N, C-alpha and C positions, 0 to 999 in steps of 0.2 A: 509252554509259554509262561513266562513269569509276568505277573502284574504287580505293580508297586506304585507308591505315591512319593512325591518329593516331601521330605519331612519338614521343609521350611514353608512352602506355599500350598502344598496339597495337590499339585497337578498330577494327574494319573498317567502312567506309562505302561507299555507292554514291551517285553524283550524275549528273544529266544532263550531257552534254557542254557545253551552253551555260553551265553554272555554273563552268567552269574559271576560275581566277584569283580567285574570290570567297573571302572568309574566313568560317569558321564556327567555333563553339566545340564542342569535343568534349563529347558528352553524358556521358561517363564521368569525365574528369579536368579538364574546363573549359579545356584547352589550346587556344590559337588556331591553327587549321589553315588554310593556303591550299590550296584544291582544285587539284590538279595538272592539267596539260593532258592531254587524252585520249591514250592510247597509240595508236601507228600500228598499223593492222591488219596482222597477219602473213599472208604468203602461204601458209605451211605451218602446220599445227596438228596436234598429236598427237591421234589418235582412238583411244581406249582400246578401242573395239569392233572395230578393224581387226586381224585376225590376221596378223601378219607371219611367223609360224613357217614356213608353207608356202613363202613366198618365200625365206626364209633357207635352208631345206633345199634348195630347187632351185638357188640360186646357189652354195651351198657344199657340194654333194653330194660332190665328190672329197675335199675337206678332211675332211669328217665321216667318210667311209669310211676314210681313212688314220688318223684318230684312233681309230676303233673297232678297226681292225686292231692298232694299237699297244697299245691297252688289252688286247685278247685275248692278245697275245704277251708282255706284261709279266709278270715273275715275281710270284707272290703275296707278300704281306707275310710270311706264315708261313715261306717258304723262305729268307728273307734272313738 
């Protein structure tokens, strides 16, 4: 499925892959649009349900500990 927007008014559209290259009129502004070729499928994709915080904490444990130590030892704003 190809997703694209009208370059004039921004209205979004979807079209089957086999319609790539065909021209259509925008239903909103009547601008002539050429349906773009389908995008190549990406090997990696962002999964918003995947929690990376645990992996980050594990890989960066030493760094996080050093930052926490520095924060605890830093003078408070009131004493400056």
